[in-house]
ZAKOLGU-670886 format. One line per field, with one value per residue (C-alpha): y, x, z; residue number from 1; chain. Coordinates in nm, 4 decimals, m for minus. Layout:
N
Y	[Y, ...]
X	[X, ...]
Z	[Z, ...]
resi	[NUM, ...]
chain	[A, ...]
END
This chain:
365
Y	[m0.1530, 0.0895, m0.1524, m0.4550, m0.2245, m0.1518, m0.5170, m0.6016, m0.3381, m0.4557, m0.8184, m0.8826, m0.6202, m0.7358, m0.5012, m0.5145, m0.4160, m0.1586, 0.0150, 0.0409, 0.1743, 0.4357, 0.5680, 0.5789, 0.7863, 1.0171, 1.0720, 1.1219, 1.4006, 1.5926, 1.5708, 1.6691, 1.9786, 2.0828, 1.9847, 2.1753, 2.4886, 2.4445, 2.4393, 2.2746, 2.2399, 1.9513, 1.8091, 1.7829, 1.5993, 1.3563, 1.2860, 1.2149, 0.9898, 0.8040, 0.7588, 0.6221, 0.3989, 0.2710, 0.1940, m0.0111, m0.1890, m0.2853, m0.4005, m0.6167, m0.7409, m0.8874, m1.0745, m1.4445, m1.5651, m1.8201, m1.5429, m1.3528, m1.6549, m1.6748, m1.3025, m1.3433, m1.4527, m1.1991, m0.9118, m1.0018, m1.0183, m0.6923, m0.5220, m0.6503, m0.5423, m0.1882, m0.1730, m0.2572, 0.0014, 0.2617, 0.1658, 0.2191, 0.4925, 0.6211, 0.9920, 1.1499, 1.3845, 1.5236, 1.3091, 0.9712, 0.7539, 0.6398, 0.7213, 0.5622, 0.7660, 0.5336, 0.8254, 0.7811, 0.7748, 0.8334, 0.5459, 0.4341, 0.0613, 0.0059, 0.0638, m0.2238, m0.4594, m0.3984, m0.6014, m0.8180, m0.9506, m1.1148, m1.2459, m1.4083, m1.5595, m1.7069, m1.8562, m2.0080, m2.1708, m2.2998, m2.4791, m2.6179, m2.7091, m3.0900, m3.0994, m2.8040, m2.7980, m2.5692, m2.4787, m2.3378, m2.0925, m1.9903, m1.9349, m1.7339, m1.5272, m1.4615, m1.3460, m1.1100, m0.9775, m0.8634, m0.6172, m0.4880, m0.4310, m0.2267, m0.0177, 0.0547, 0.1706, 0.4363, 0.5143, 0.4572, 0.3097, 0.3395, 0.1387, m0.1165, m0.1804, m0.2407, m0.4772, m0.6643, m0.6975, m0.8221, m1.0782, m1.1999, m1.2472, m1.4913, m1.6810, m1.6916, m1.7900, m2.0637, m2.2454, m2.0964, m2.2752, m2.0843, m2.2150, m2.0628, m1.7463, m1.7237, m1.7923, m1.5204, m1.2805, m1.3554, m1.3261, m0.9887, m0.8744, m0.9815, m0.8055, m0.4790, m0.2974, m0.3887, m0.2724, 0.0350, 0.1191, 0.0716, 0.3399, 0.6916, 0.9793, 1.1119, 0.7562, 0.6961, 1.0439, 0.9255, 0.6454, 0.8372, 1.0979, 0.8325, 0.8052, 1.1723, 1.4264, 1.7028, 1.6646, 1.8463, 2.0147, 2.2454, 1.9883, 1.6208, 1.6045, 1.8897, 1.6541, 1.4144, 1.6948, 1.8969, 1.5605, 1.4840, 1.8201, 1.7990, 1.4607, 1.5643, 1.8881, 1.7077, 1.5632, 1.3282, 1.4849, 1.7016, 2.0731, 2.0310, 2.0021, 2.3034, 2.4154, 2.2329, 2.4947, 2.2895, 2.2311, 2.5535, 2.7630, 2.5717, 2.4187, 2.0671, 1.9569, 1.7141, 1.7607, 1.6450, 1.3371, 1.1551, 1.3221, 1.3668, 1.1461, 1.4210, 1.6624, 1.4035, 1.3497, 1.7106, 1.7769, 1.4716, 1.3598, 1.0275, 0.9293, 1.0010, 0.8203, 0.5104, 0.5142, 0.5574, 0.2604, 0.0532, 0.1233, m0.0063, m0.2970, m0.3988, m0.3863, m0.6146, m0.8498, m0.8817, m0.9640, m1.2410, m1.3857, m1.3894, m1.5523, m1.8247, m1.9041, m1.9152, m2.2344, m2.2894, m2.2085, m1.9200, m1.7282, m1.7989, m1.6755, m1.3812, m1.2717, m1.3007, m1.1046, m0.8252, m0.8044, m0.8012, m0.5473, m0.3218, m0.3507, m0.2628, 0.0608, 0.1633, 0.0605, 0.2100, 0.5555, 0.5826, 0.4603, 0.7180, 0.9998, 0.9019, 0.8822, 0.4938, 0.4215, 0.6219, 0.8361, 0.6350, 0.7959, 0.5328, 0.7075, 0.6365, 0.4454, 0.6433, 0.9523, 1.0758, 1.2725, 1.1055, 0.8823, 0.6193, 0.4629, 0.4921, 0.2885, 0.0433, m0.0116, m0.0335, m0.2766, m0.5134, m0.4864, m0.5464, m0.8796, m0.9452, m0.8913, m1.1174, m1.3911, m1.3322, m1.3291, m1.5887, m1.8559, m2.0580, m2.0554, m2.1813, m2.4505, m2.5946, m2.5813]
X	[3.4228, 3.2100, 3.2366, 3.1111, 2.8201, 2.7349, 2.7607, 2.5155, 2.2733, 2.2908, 2.3117, 1.9255, 1.8894, 1.8565, 2.1102, 1.9214, 1.5912, 1.7663, 1.9452, 1.6211, 1.4461, 1.7131, 1.7079, 1.3202, 1.3235, 1.5660, 1.3555, 1.0553, 1.2010, 1.3238, 0.9761, 0.7897, 1.0175, 0.9158, 0.5593, 0.5239, 0.6575, 1.0055, 0.8545, 1.0980, 0.8090, 0.6978, 1.0213, 1.1542, 0.8546, 0.8706, 1.2347, 1.1615, 0.8679, 1.1165, 1.3696, 1.0911, 0.9632, 1.3114, 1.3724, 1.0601, 1.1492, 1.4809, 1.3175, 1.0825, 1.3512, 1.5245, 1.2148, 1.2477, 0.9566, 0.8806, 0.7718, 0.6052, 0.3921, 0.3049, 0.2165, m0.0368, m0.3454, m0.3175, m0.2439, m0.5462, m0.7602, m0.6480, m0.6790, m1.0343, m1.1362, m0.9955, m1.1909, m1.5011, m1.4092, m1.3773, m1.7262, m1.8815, m1.6503, m1.4358, m1.3738, m1.5368, m1.3260, m1.4013, m1.7185, m1.5362, m1.4961, m1.1332, m0.9554, m0.9706, m0.8543, m0.7040, m0.6214, m0.2484, m0.2566, m0.4682, m0.4643, m0.5900, m0.6646, m0.7246, m0.3500, m0.2618, m0.4963, m0.2952, m0.0208, m0.2453, m0.4720, m0.2154, m0.0170, m0.3407, m0.4538, m0.0917, m0.0916, m0.4282, m0.3538, m0.0053, m0.1967, m0.4425, m0.1983, m0.2080, m0.6014, m0.6863, m1.0469, m1.2946, m1.4376, m1.1123, m1.1287, m1.4571, m1.3580, m1.0601, m1.2876, m1.5108, m1.2164, m1.1302, m1.4696, m1.5364, m1.2568, m1.2895, m1.6632, m1.5656, m1.3247, m1.5566, m1.8120, m1.5843, m1.5727, m1.2386, m1.2311, m0.8702, m0.7475, m1.0261, m0.9057, m0.5454, m0.6696, m0.8869, m0.6044, m0.3513, m0.5913, m0.7010, m0.3366, m0.2780, m0.5989, m0.5065, m0.1470, m0.2844, m0.4165, m0.7505, m0.9133, m0.9753, m1.3286, m1.3899, m1.2177, m1.4325, m1.7518, m1.6575, m1.5999, m1.9350, m2.1099, m1.9492, m2.0770, m2.4265, m2.4214, m2.2734, m2.6005, m2.5960, m2.2381, m2.3156, m2.6061, m2.3681, m2.1394, m2.1471, m2.2465, m1.8877, m1.7513, m2.0264, m1.9237, m1.5483, m1.6414, m1.8624, m1.5926, m1.3514, m1.5582, m1.6059, m1.4002, m1.5390, m1.8884, m1.7717, m1.4450, m1.4412, m1.5467, m1.5062, m1.3207, m1.0793, m0.8153, m0.8080, m0.8002, m0.5112, m0.3096, m0.3519, m0.2455, 0.0710, 0.1663, 0.1215, 0.3099, 0.6216, 0.6938, 0.9945, 1.2430, 1.0221, 1.0238, 1.3088, 1.3052, 1.1127, 0.9949, 0.6484, 0.3849, 0.0993, 0.2399, 0.4253, 0.1215, m0.1093, m0.3256, m0.2719, m0.4515, m0.3135, 0.0242, 0.2295, 0.0055, m0.2204, m0.1317, 0.2403, 0.3203, 0.1694, 0.4336, 0.7018, 0.5889, 0.5589, 0.9084, 1.1078, 0.8877, 0.8370, 1.2174, 1.1821, 0.8545, 1.0096, 1.3180, 1.0900, 0.8807, 1.2000, 1.2987, 0.9629, 1.0004, 1.3286, 1.1577, 0.8803, 1.1195, 1.3151, 1.0084, 0.9074, 1.2658, 1.2161, 0.8891, 1.0107, 1.2929, 1.0853, 1.1272, 0.7661, 0.4067, 0.3537, 0.6611, 0.5928, 0.2171, 0.3078, 0.5999, 0.3984, 0.1137, 0.3463, 0.4980, 0.1781, 0.0183, 0.3197, 0.2516, m0.1117, m0.0224, 0.2046, m0.0591, m0.3673, m0.1850, m0.0496, m0.3641, m0.5762, m0.3367, m0.3226, m0.7106, m0.7466, m0.8760, m1.1003, m0.9696, m0.9543, m0.6852, m0.3982, m0.0466, 0.2520, 0.5062, 0.8061, 0.6952, 0.3653, 0.3803, 0.2603, 0.3870, 0.1266, 0.1251, 0.5007, 0.5164, 0.2793, 0.4882, 0.8198, 0.6845, 0.5951, 0.9303, 1.0858, 0.8907, 1.0305, 1.3644, 1.3159, 1.1924, 1.5021, 1.7780, 1.6306, 1.5853, 1.8731, 1.7308, 1.3854, 1.5401, 1.7263, 1.4425]
Z	[1.7010, 1.4820, 1.1865, 1.4200, 1.5346, 1.1700, 1.0785, 1.3461, 1.2496, 0.8813, 0.9152, 0.8813, 0.5875, 0.2324, 0.0580, m0.2752, m0.1235, 0.0949, m0.1940, m0.3853, m0.0845, m0.0215, m0.3728, m0.3685, m0.0432, m0.1728, m0.4841, m0.2638, m0.0474, m0.3695, m0.5214, m0.1902, m0.1798, m0.5292, m0.4810, m0.1468, m0.3044, m0.1553, 0.1861, 0.4285, 0.6919, 0.4656, 0.3873, 0.7414, 0.8959, 0.5988, 0.6642, 1.0317, 0.9138, 0.6854, 0.9772, 1.2098, 0.9321, 0.8358, 1.2175, 1.2393, 0.9092, 1.0539, 1.3848, 1.1865, 0.9622, 1.2766, 1.3905, 1.2864, 1.0425, 1.3193, 1.5590, 1.2726, 1.2314, 1.6027, 1.6046, 1.3290, 1.4910, 1.7882, 1.5474, 1.3477, 1.6441, 1.7938, 1.4667, 1.4187, 1.7690, 1.7041, 1.3894, 1.5900, 1.8257, 1.5575, 1.4270, 1.7685, 1.9260, 1.6624, 1.6030, 1.3114, 1.0936, 0.7569, 0.7377, 0.8103, 1.1271, 1.0906, 1.4035, 1.7541, 2.0543, 2.3192, 2.5540, 2.5287, 2.1488, 1.8495, 1.6012, 1.2760, 1.3036, 0.9330, 0.8659, 1.1102, 0.9178, 0.5948, 0.7608, 0.9848, 0.7370, 0.4929, 0.8004, 0.9295, 0.6018, 0.5390, 0.9022, 0.8490, 0.4979, 0.6372, 0.9103, 0.6786, 0.4101, 0.4641, 0.4423, 0.2329, 0.1229, m0.0690, 0.2760, 0.3899, 0.0974, 0.2083, 0.5699, 0.4571, 0.2412, 0.5478, 0.7402, 0.4735, 0.4070, 0.7631, 0.8151, 0.4481, 0.5100, 0.8402, 0.6691, 0.3797, 0.6227, 0.7640, 0.4799, 0.3493, m0.0042, m0.0679, 0.2498, 0.1986, m0.1384, m0.0194, 0.2495, 0.0140, m0.2463, 0.0309, 0.1586, m0.1963, m0.2966, m0.0191, m0.1063, m0.4701, m0.3983, m0.1669, m0.4818, m0.5464, m0.8331, m1.1433, m1.1578, m0.8141, m0.9283, m1.2461, m1.0395, m0.7999, m1.0708, m1.2081, m0.8850, m0.8351, m1.1925, m1.0938, m0.7651, m0.9134, m0.8760, m0.4973, m0.4501, m0.6462, m0.4027, m0.1082, m0.2331, m0.0880, m0.3461, m0.3685, m0.4383, m0.7278, m0.8611, m0.8804, m1.0830, m1.3202, m1.3647, m1.4748, m1.7959, m1.8488, m1.6331, m1.8288, m1.6876, m1.3768, m1.4686, m1.1673, m0.9265, m0.9200, m1.2512, m1.1659, m1.0064, m1.3222, m1.5750, m1.3956, m1.3378, m1.7363, m1.8191, m1.5813, m1.7138, m2.0736, m2.0508, m1.9110, m2.2505, m2.2764, m2.0526, m1.8538, m1.7465, m1.4874, m1.1159, m0.9512, m1.2973, m1.3124, m1.3889, m1.2776, m0.9411, m0.8816, m0.9660, m0.7570, m1.0323, m0.9223, m0.6116, m0.3347, m0.5256, m0.2160, m0.1534, m0.3830, m0.7048, m0.6518, m0.9519, m1.1722, m1.0165, m1.0951, m1.4457, m1.5236, m1.3920, m1.5200, m1.8222, m1.9683, m1.9141, m1.5451, m1.5167, m1.6761, m1.4441, m1.1481, m1.2727, m1.3209, m0.9558, m0.8387, m1.0624, m0.9165, m0.5499, m0.6808, m0.8689, m0.5514, m0.3592, m0.6085, m0.5641, m0.1956, m0.2109, m0.4546, m0.2221, 0.0982, 0.2999, 0.4260, 0.3226, 0.5540, 0.4298, 0.0624, 0.0958, 0.2985, 0.0797, m0.2260, m0.0853, 0.0444, m0.3014, m0.4920, m0.2491, m0.3165, m0.6967, m0.6142, m0.4361, m0.7395, m0.9974, m0.8343, m0.7594, m1.1043, m1.2633, m1.0939, m1.1647, m1.5277, m1.5450, m1.6076, m1.2630, m1.0277, m0.7595, m0.4485, m0.2260, m0.2438, m0.2058, m0.4032, m0.2065, m0.0801, m0.2948, m0.1463, 0.1892, 0.4869, 0.7676, 0.8253, 0.4704, 0.4729, 0.7862, 0.6557, 0.3392, 0.4984, 0.7647, 0.4684, 0.3264, 0.6523, 0.6630, 0.3223, 0.4555, 0.7640, 0.5355, 0.2970, 0.5598, 0.8179, 0.5333, 0.6539, 0.9966, 0.8787, 0.6648, 0.9567, 1.2099]
resi	[1, 2, 3, 4, 5, 6, 7, 8, 9, 10, 11, 12, 13, 14, 15, 16, 17, 18, 19, 20, 21, 22, 23, 24, 25, 26, 27, 28, 29, 30, 31, 32, 33, 34, 35, 36, 37, 38, 39, 40, 41, 42, 43, 44, 45, 46, 47, 48, 49, 50, 51, 52, 53, 54, 55, 56, 57, 58, 59, 60, 61, 62, 63, 64, 65, 66, 67, 68, 69, 70, 71, 72, 73, 74, 75, 76, 77, 78, 79, 80, 81, 82, 83, 84, 85, 86, 87, 88, 89, 90, 91, 92, 93, 94, 95, 96, 97, 98, 99, 100, 101, 102, 103, 104, 105, 106, 107, 108, 109, 110, 111, 112, 113, 114, 115, 116, 117, 118, 119, 120, 121, 122, 123, 124, 125, 126, 127, 128, 129, 130, 131, 132, 133, 134, 135, 136, 137, 138, 139, 140, 141, 142, 143, 144, 145, 146, 147, 148, 149, 150, 151, 152, 153, 154, 155, 156, 157, 158, 159, 160, 161, 162, 163, 164, 165, 166, 167, 168, 169, 170, 171, 172, 173, 174, 175, 176, 177, 178, 179, 180, 181, 182, 183, 184, 185, 186, 187, 188, 189, 190, 191, 192, 193, 194, 195, 196, 197, 198, 199, 200, 201, 202, 203, 204, 205, 206, 207, 208, 209, 210, 211, 212, 213, 214, 215, 216, 217, 218, 219, 220, 221, 222, 223, 224, 225, 226, 227, 228, 229, 230, 231, 232, 233, 234, 235, 236, 237, 238, 239, 240, 241, 242, 243, 244, 245, 246, 247, 248, 249, 250, 251, 252, 253, 254, 255, 256, 257, 258, 259, 260, 261, 262, 263, 264, 265, 266, 267, 268, 269, 270, 271, 272, 273, 274, 275, 276, 277, 278, 279, 280, 281, 282, 283, 284, 285, 286, 287, 288, 289, 290, 291, 292, 293, 294, 295, 296, 297, 298, 299, 300, 301, 302, 303, 304, 305, 306, 307, 308, 309, 310, 311, 312, 313, 314, 315, 316, 317, 318, 319, 320, 321, 322, 323, 324, 325, 326, 327, 328, 329, 330, 331, 332, 333, 334, 335, 336, 337, 338, 339, 340, 341, 342, 343, 344, 345, 346, 347, 348, 349, 350, 351, 352, 353, 354, 355, 356, 357, 358, 359, 360, 361, 362, 363, 364, 365]
chain	[A, A, A, A, A, A, A, A, A, A, A, A, A, A, A, A, A, A, A, A, A, A, A, A, A, A, A, A, A, A, A, A, A, A, A, A, A, A, A, A, A, A, A, A, A, A, A, A, A, A, A, A, A, A, A, A, A, A, A, A, A, A, A, A, A, A, A, A, A, A, A, A, A, A, A, A, A, A, A, A, A, A, A, A, A, A, A, A, A, A, A, A, A, A, A, A, A, A, A, A, A, A, A, A, A, A, A, A, A, A, A, A, A, A, A, A, A, A, A, A, A, A, A, A, A, A, A, A, A, A, A, A, A, A, A, A, A, A, A, A, A, A, A, A, A, A, A, A, A, A, A, A, A, A, A, A, A, A, A, A, A, A, A, A, A, A, A, A, A, A, A, A, A, A, A, A, A, A, A, A, A, A, A, A, A, A, A, A, A, A, A, A, A, A, A, A, A, A, A, A, A, A, A, A, A, A, A, A, A, A, A, A, A, A, A, A, A, A, A, A, A, A, A, A, A, A, A, A, A, A, A, A, A, A, A, A, A, A, A, A, A, A, A, A, A, A, A, A, A, A, A, A, A, A, A, A, A, A, A, A, A, A, A, A, A, A, A, A, A, A, A, A, A, A, A, A, A, A, A, A, A, A, A, A, A, A, A, A, A, A, A, A, A, A, A, A, A, A, A, A, A, A, A, A, A, A, A, A, A, A, A, A, A, A, A, A, A, A, A, A, A, A, A, A, A, A, A, A, A, A, A, A, A, A, A, A, A, A, A, A, A, A, A, A, A, A, A, A, A, A, A, A, A, A, A, A, A, A, A, A, A, A, A, A, A]
END
């Protein structure tokens, strides 16, 4: 009986992905324990966050892609309305208007759009597949720009970047012409002064600091400088778990969230970084395999976007910690402390599992 129960629970779980997720979550708990100064009050809530996120992942993995496709438009519309609600009635915290109080719950609608955006665009291109025209790409771009603009206005540059990336990947995978892509890049380059003027002062400062952190070593450049010291001091094999001086002596800021990779690099060194990147690469590789084997356009575009968005999470976080990208507040999947981003990432991987394990059903329908 127990074996049958376990089999029913796991029948829609991609074992390869699940194995990678399991190891990444375990690593995350160990690193948070060290980064928090061996504080169980940070580790236990994160463990609960993981259990909740994994449960939601399992639930999504058991939803057929057919139902995911039907949910795409309602999810996008609800997410867009909630973003408008944030803009009009949202709560202001730490100078940003990102949360919406519904009375029974306090939510951050921008996180919902990380999943809703690629689902919506994949649904749109799947419906337009037979008569796809240039105008369809323009309509898709408009659907993408509106929520991204609303999130940037909150302001939340990191989340808006992830939403933009998730939507762009769908448009690109749908067959966006290189000519249009090059033209768009040129337009962005021309409009850079306008984009620059729309940024908040602290966002401009982050970009300026990217080129010279030493111009404000105790202010905006402090995070980058301390992260670089931590990564460099780790050497090849690291200083050992719980022995990182930058984190244990409180020099490294945001060490349990955005800059936790610096803690990992200091304690486990270059060798540990390579192994962690290899683990992330296996997840990305499996995502591409699932996308390549998808049996319809909706699943192919959605799986490809989710996989590339996961890559963006990893690349942007490690890039900003390493000093090659500006600090934009993007967490490292499975490793950074926090429940909201973990739920979003695992929901996406749950969709990948649904596409992977239901492919036979899709093929026969």
